[in-house]
N, C-alpha and C positions, 0 to 999 in steps of 0.2 A: 856688492858684488861677491860672489862666492867662488873660494879658490878649493880648485878639487886637484886631487891626487894626479901626476903628472903636468898640471900647469906649469907653465915658465911665468914668474914673475920679475919684472924689471922696474927697479926703481930709479928715478931719474932726478937731477936737480933743475931748480929754474933755467940755468944756464944752458942746459942739455935741451931742455924742452923749448927754450928757445929759439934754439938753432936746428933743432931736428924733430921732421912733422912726423908725428906718432907711426904713421904706415911706414914709414923709414926704419922707423926702432924695430917694428914686427918684423919687416922684410929681413935686416941683418940679424935679429935675434933667430928667426926659424932657419938662416942659413948657417949662423954659428953651431945651431943644434944640429942641424942634418949632417954637417961636417965634423960633427964632434971636436969643435974650437970654442967651447964654450969660455975657457979660462980668457979667449982674446976677445970676447965680448965687451968688455968695457974699454978695452983699448981701442977696440975698433968705432965705437960710440963716442967716446972722448975725443978722438983724432977727426973726426968727421964736425963735431960741435965746435972746436977749435977752428977747423978750417974755414967753416960757415961764418962764425962771429968775426972772422979778419976781412971776408969780403964785403964791401961797401954794397954791392949790387946783386948780390945773391938773394935768392927767395930763401924765406925763413919764415915759421909761425911768428916768430915776434913781427918780421916785418909786414906779415898780412895782415896782423891786429892793428898795426899801428897807422894802416892807410884808413 
């Protein structure tokens, strides 16, 4: 994958990737960029990942792979 000037690169841990679908990360990152709230991006993603991890019945990438 080639990274170009202007690209946004978001690095995530397995804990985040297990709980947030990649398309959701893209949507949240795009909104943060458009709203000029990039410093809050990590907080938003982390909060969502923790909320999802606590749910027993929630849909997550990990849950989908486990089926």
